Backbone atoms as SQL, in Angstrom:
CREATE TABLE atoms (id INTEGER PRIMARY KEY, chain TEXT, resi INTEGER, resn TEXT, atom TEXT, x REAL, y REAL, z REAL);
INSERT INTO atoms VALUES
  (1, 'A', 1, 'MET', 'N', 112.078, 92.321, 124.535),
  (2, 'A', 1, 'MET', 'CA', 111.476, 93.563, 125.008),
  (3, 'A', 1, 'MET', 'C', 110.229, 93.912, 124.210),
  (4, 'A', 2, 'LEU', 'N', 110.239, 93.591, 122.909),
  (5, 'A', 2, 'LEU', 'CA', 109.096, 93.924, 122.058),
  (6, 'A', 2, 'LEU', 'C', 107.843, 93.177, 122.494),
  (7, 'A', 3, 'VAL', 'N', 107.989, 91.905, 122.849),
  (8, 'A', 3, 'VAL', 'CA', 106.835, 91.128, 123.287),
  (9, 'A', 3, 'VAL', 'C', 106.277, 91.693, 124.576),
  (10, 'A', 4, 'LYS', 'N', 107.138, 92.049, 125.491),
  (11, 'A', 4, 'LYS', 'CA', 106.691, 92.621, 126.760),
  (12, 'A', 4, 'LYS', 'C', 105.943, 93.929, 126.516),
  (13, 'A', 5, 'LYS', 'N', 106.446, 94.765, 125.625),
  (14, 'A', 5, 'LYS', 'CA', 105.793, 96.039, 125.322),
  (15, 'A', 5, 'LYS', 'C', 104.419, 95.800, 124.700),
  (16, 'A', 6, 'ASN', 'N', 104.307, 94.794, 123.833),
  (17, 'A', 6, 'ASN', 'CA', 103.012, 94.482, 123.225),
  (18, 'A', 6, 'ASN', 'C', 102.000, 94.054, 124.278),
  (19, 'A', 7, 'TRP', 'N', 102.417, 93.223, 125.226),
  (20, 'A', 7, 'TRP', 'CA', 101.505, 92.772, 126.265),
  (21, 'A', 7, 'TRP', 'C', 101.103, 93.923, 127.191),
  (22, 'A', 8, 'ILE', 'N', 102.039, 94.817, 127.470),
  (23, 'A', 8, 'ILE', 'CA', 101.711, 95.986, 128.289),
  (24, 'A', 8, 'ILE', 'C', 100.701, 96.858, 127.557),
  (25, 'A', 9, 'GLU', 'N', 100.900, 97.040, 126.266),
  (26, 'A', 9, 'GLU', 'CA', 99.977, 97.852, 125.462),
  (27, 'A', 9, 'GLU', 'C', 98.583, 97.235, 125.433),
  (28, 'A', 10, 'ILE', 'N', 98.505, 95.932, 125.245),
  (29, 'A', 10, 'ILE', 'CA', 97.206, 95.249, 125.216),
  (30, 'A', 10, 'ILE', 'C', 96.519, 95.358, 126.575),
  (31, 'A', 11, 'GLY', 'N', 97.263, 95.119, 127.640),
  (32, 'A', 11, 'GLY', 'CA', 96.680, 95.195, 128.981),
  (33, 'A', 11, 'GLY', 'C', 96.218, 96.591, 129.343),
  (34, 'A', 12, 'LEU', 'N', 97.021, 97.575, 128.978),
  (35, 'A', 12, 'LEU', 'CA', 96.669, 98.962, 129.280),
  (36, 'A', 12, 'LEU', 'C', 95.435, 99.399, 128.493),
  (37, 'A', 13, 'SER', 'N', 95.392, 99.058, 127.228),
  (38, 'A', 13, 'SER', 'CA', 94.245, 99.423, 126.396),
  (39, 'A', 13, 'SER', 'C', 92.975, 98.740, 126.891),
  (40, 'A', 14, 'THR', 'N', 93.084, 97.462, 127.215),
  (41, 'A', 14, 'THR', 'CA', 91.929, 96.716, 127.712),
  (42, 'A', 14, 'THR', 'C', 91.442, 97.306, 129.030),
  (43, 'A', 15, 'GLY', 'N', 92.355, 97.629, 129.914),
  (44, 'A', 15, 'GLY', 'CA', 91.977, 98.222, 131.198),
  (45, 'A', 15, 'GLY', 'C', 91.288, 99.563, 131.031),
  (46, 'A', 16, 'LEU', 'N', 91.794, 100.389, 130.128),
  (47, 'A', 16, 'LEU', 'CA', 91.167, 101.696, 129.906),
  (48, 'A', 16, 'LEU', 'C', 89.786, 101.557, 129.277),
  (49, 'A', 17, 'VAL', 'N', 89.617, 100.605, 128.373),
  (50, 'A', 17, 'VAL', 'CA', 88.295, 100.379, 127.769),
  (51, 'A', 17, 'VAL', 'C', 87.310, 99.883, 128.827),
  (52, 'A', 18, 'LEU', 'N', 87.744, 98.960, 129.670),
  (53, 'A', 18, 'LEU', 'CA', 86.857, 98.470, 130.731),
  (54, 'A', 18, 'LEU', 'C', 86.495, 99.586, 131.713),
  (55, 'A', 19, 'LEU', 'N', 87.455, 100.449, 132.003),
  (56, 'A', 19, 'LEU', 'CA', 87.178, 101.597, 132.872),
  (57, 'A', 19, 'LEU', 'C', 86.163, 102.529, 132.226),
  (58, 'A', 20, 'MET', 'N', 86.307, 102.755, 130.919),
  (59, 'A', 20, 'MET', 'CA', 85.358, 103.615, 130.215),
  (60, 'A', 20, 'MET', 'C', 83.951, 103.012, 130.247),
  (61, 'A', 21, 'ILE', 'N', 83.843, 101.703, 130.034),
  (62, 'A', 21, 'ILE', 'CA', 82.531, 101.046, 130.081),
  (63, 'A', 21, 'ILE', 'C', 81.920, 101.176, 131.462),
  (64, 'A', 22, 'ALA', 'N', 82.722, 100.977, 132.501),
  (65, 'A', 22, 'ALA', 'CA', 82.216, 101.095, 133.869),
  (66, 'A', 22, 'ALA', 'C', 81.749, 102.523, 134.161),
  (67, 'A', 23, 'LEU', 'N', 82.501, 103.506, 133.683),
  (68, 'A', 23, 'LEU', 'CA', 82.096, 104.899, 133.900),
  (69, 'A', 23, 'LEU', 'C', 80.818, 105.241, 133.132),
  (70, 'A', 24, 'ILE', 'N', 80.678, 104.714, 131.923),
  (71, 'A', 24, 'ILE', 'CA', 79.452, 104.949, 131.158),
  (72, 'A', 24, 'ILE', 'C', 78.256, 104.342, 131.871),
  (73, 'A', 25, 'LEU', 'N', 78.414, 103.134, 132.401),
  (74, 'A', 25, 'LEU', 'CA', 77.322, 102.516, 133.157),
  (75, 'A', 25, 'LEU', 'C', 76.990, 103.316, 134.412),
  (76, 'A', 26, 'ALA', 'N', 78.016, 103.832, 135.082),
  (77, 'A', 26, 'ALA', 'CA', 77.786, 104.636, 136.284),
  (78, 'A', 26, 'ALA', 'C', 77.024, 105.917, 135.941),
  (79, 'A', 27, 'VAL', 'N', 77.383, 106.556, 134.833),
  (80, 'A', 27, 'VAL', 'CA', 76.672, 107.769, 134.411),
  (81, 'A', 27, 'VAL', 'C', 75.231, 107.430, 134.062),
  (82, 'A', 28, 'GLN', 'N', 75.035, 106.308, 133.369),
  (83, 'A', 28, 'GLN', 'CA', 73.685, 105.893, 132.981),
  (84, 'A', 28, 'GLN', 'C', 72.799, 105.684, 134.208),
  (85, 'A', 29, 'ILE', 'N', 73.381, 105.150, 135.269),
  (86, 'A', 29, 'ILE', 'CA', 72.614, 104.852, 136.476),
  (87, 'A', 29, 'ILE', 'C', 72.451, 106.087, 137.367),
  (88, 'A', 30, 'ALA', 'N', 73.516, 106.851, 137.554),
  (89, 'A', 30, 'ALA', 'CA', 73.525, 107.887, 138.582),
  (90, 'A', 30, 'ALA', 'C', 73.079, 109.261, 138.111),
  (91, 'A', 31, 'PHE', 'N', 73.303, 109.605, 136.853),
  (92, 'A', 31, 'PHE', 'CA', 73.014, 110.953, 136.386),
  (93, 'A', 31, 'PHE', 'C', 71.559, 111.084, 135.960),
  (94, 'A', 32, 'PRO', 'N', 70.954, 112.243, 136.185),
  (95, 'A', 32, 'PRO', 'CA', 69.604, 112.475, 135.645),
  (96, 'A', 32, 'PRO', 'C', 69.658, 112.523, 134.116),
  (97, 'A', 33, 'ALA', 'N', 68.537, 112.288, 133.489),
  (98, 'A', 33, 'ALA', 'CA', 68.471, 112.144, 132.029),
  (99, 'A', 33, 'ALA', 'C', 69.033, 113.355, 131.290),
  (100, 'A', 34, 'GLU', 'N', 68.810, 114.549, 131.801),
  (101, 'A', 34, 'GLU', 'CA', 69.265, 115.743, 131.084),
  (102, 'A', 34, 'GLU', 'C', 70.773, 115.959, 131.167),
  (103, 'A', 35, 'LEU', 'N', 71.453, 115.293, 132.090),
  (104, 'A', 35, 'LEU', 'CA', 72.902, 115.442, 132.225),
  (105, 'A', 35, 'LEU', 'C', 73.694, 114.271, 131.653),
  (106, 'A', 36, 'ARG', 'N', 73.019, 113.223, 131.207),
  (107, 'A', 36, 'ARG', 'CA', 73.722, 112.022, 130.744),
  (108, 'A', 36, 'ARG', 'C', 74.584, 112.291, 129.526),
  (109, 'A', 37, 'SER', 'N', 74.080, 113.062, 128.574),
  (110, 'A', 37, 'SER', 'CA', 74.874, 113.297, 127.361),
  (111, 'A', 37, 'SER', 'C', 76.158, 114.062, 127.688),
  (112, 'A', 38, 'SER', 'N', 76.089, 114.990, 128.611),
  (113, 'A', 38, 'SER', 'CA', 77.295, 115.707, 129.028),
  (114, 'A', 38, 'SER', 'C', 78.267, 114.760, 129.732),
  (115, 'A', 39, 'GLY', 'N', 77.740, 113.873, 130.537),
  (116, 'A', 39, 'GLY', 'CA', 78.587, 112.886, 131.213),
  (117, 'A', 39, 'GLY', 'C', 79.273, 111.961, 130.231),
  (118, 'A', 40, 'PHE', 'N', 78.528, 111.516, 129.210),
  (119, 'A', 40, 'PHE', 'CA', 79.115, 110.639, 128.198),
  (120, 'A', 40, 'PHE', 'C', 80.211, 111.367, 127.426),
  (121, 'A', 41, 'ALA', 'N', 79.965, 112.623, 127.073),
  (122, 'A', 41, 'ALA', 'CA', 80.961, 113.402, 126.334),
  (123, 'A', 41, 'ALA', 'C', 82.226, 113.587, 127.172),
  (124, 'A', 42, 'LEU', 'N', 82.066, 113.845, 128.454),
  (125, 'A', 42, 'LEU', 'CA', 83.219, 114.013, 129.335),
  (126, 'A', 42, 'LEU', 'C', 84.010, 112.710, 129.460),
  (127, 'A', 43, 'ILE', 'N', 83.305, 111.591, 129.553),
  (128, 'A', 43, 'ILE', 'CA', 83.984, 110.296, 129.654),
  (129, 'A', 43, 'ILE', 'C', 84.783, 110.011, 128.394),
  (130, 'A', 44, 'VAL', 'N', 84.190, 110.262, 127.230),
  (131, 'A', 44, 'VAL', 'CA', 84.909, 110.019, 125.970),
  (132, 'A', 44, 'VAL', 'C', 86.131, 110.931, 125.861),
  (133, 'A', 45, 'LEU', 'N', 85.984, 112.182, 126.266),
  (134, 'A', 45, 'LEU', 'CA', 87.117, 113.104, 126.243),
  (135, 'A', 45, 'LEU', 'C', 88.240, 112.616, 127.162),
  (136, 'A', 46, 'LEU', 'N', 87.896, 112.215, 128.374),
  (137, 'A', 46, 'LEU', 'CA', 88.894, 111.702, 129.308),
  (138, 'A', 46, 'LEU', 'C', 89.542, 110.426, 128.786),
  (139, 'A', 47, 'PHE', 'N', 88.750, 109.573, 128.118),
  (140, 'A', 47, 'PHE', 'CA', 89.280, 108.344, 127.545),
  (141, 'A', 47, 'PHE', 'C', 90.309, 108.656, 126.456),
  (142, 'A', 48, 'MET', 'N', 89.997, 109.618, 125.604),
  (143, 'A', 48, 'MET', 'CA', 90.935, 109.980, 124.537),
  (144, 'A', 48, 'MET', 'C', 92.236, 110.531, 125.112),
  (145, 'A', 49, 'VAL', 'N', 92.140, 111.358, 126.135),
  (146, 'A', 49, 'VAL', 'CA', 93.341, 111.913, 126.772),
  (147, 'A', 49, 'VAL', 'C', 94.151, 110.790, 127.431),
  (148, 'A', 50, 'ALA', 'N', 93.465, 109.886, 128.135),
  (149, 'A', 50, 'ALA', 'CA', 94.166, 108.790, 128.813),
  (150, 'A', 50, 'ALA', 'C', 94.856, 107.876, 127.807),
  (151, 'A', 51, 'MET', 'N', 94.195, 107.559, 126.690),
  (152, 'A', 51, 'MET', 'CA', 94.816, 106.711, 125.672),
  (153, 'A', 51, 'MET', 'C', 96.008, 107.424, 125.035),
  (154, 'A', 52, 'GLY', 'N', 95.895, 108.728, 124.831),
  (155, 'A', 52, 'GLY', 'CA', 97.012, 109.487, 124.285),
  (156, 'A', 52, 'GLY', 'C', 98.203, 109.491, 125.213),
  (157, 'A', 53, 'LEU', 'N', 97.955, 109.708, 126.495),
  (158, 'A', 53, 'LEU', 'CA', 99.047, 109.682, 127.474),
  (159, 'A', 53, 'LEU', 'C', 99.675, 108.300, 127.574),
  (160, 'A', 54, 'ALA', 'N', 98.842, 107.276, 127.528),
  (161, 'A', 54, 'ALA', 'CA', 99.370, 105.914, 127.560),
  (162, 'A', 54, 'ALA', 'C', 100.227, 105.642, 126.324),
  (163, 'A', 55, 'GLY', 'N', 99.783, 106.115, 125.182),
  (164, 'A', 55, 'GLY', 'CA', 100.568, 105.935, 123.955),
  (165, 'A', 55, 'GLY', 'C', 101.904, 106.651, 124.014),
  (166, 'A', 56, 'VAL', 'N', 101.911, 107.845, 124.572),
  (167, 'A', 56, 'VAL', 'CA', 103.167, 108.585, 124.699),
  (168, 'A', 56, 'VAL', 'C', 104.110, 107.855, 125.645),
  (169, 'A', 57, 'LYS', 'N', 103.599, 107.350, 126.744),
  (170, 'A', 57, 'LYS', 'CA', 104.443, 106.632, 127.696),
  (171, 'A', 57, 'LYS', 'C', 104.984, 105.346, 127.072),
  (172, 'A', 58, 'LEU', 'N', 104.155, 104.671, 126.270),
  (173, 'A', 58, 'LEU', 'CA', 104.616, 103.416, 125.646),
  (174, 'A', 58, 'LEU', 'C', 105.686, 103.671, 124.588),
  (175, 'A', 59, 'THR', 'N', 105.608, 104.799, 123.899),
  (176, 'A', 59, 'THR', 'CA', 106.647, 105.088, 122.908),
  (177, 'A', 59, 'THR', 'C', 107.971, 105.451, 123.571),
  (178, 'A', 60, 'ASP', 'N', 107.920, 105.911, 124.816),
  (179, 'A', 60, 'ASP', 'CA', 109.143, 106.241, 125.552),
  (180, 'A', 60, 'ASP', 'C', 109.829, 105.005, 126.115),
  (181, 'A', 61, 'MET', 'N', 109.139, 103.874, 126.121),
  (182, 'A', 61, 'MET', 'CA', 109.718, 102.643, 126.686),
  (183, 'A', 61, 'MET', 'C', 110.768, 102.063, 125.768);
């Protein structure tokens, strides 16, 4: 069970990081220059919340 949990953790973390990179690129392309910093801050905040929720779910396994 421990090995399976480790692989789930690695896959989940990798997926969330790739999602964050994709969202940062989307903000860089789509947002006007004056709104980009707010978009980046929102993405980082959402990333931290998502990683926290994922960590809580993994500890419950």
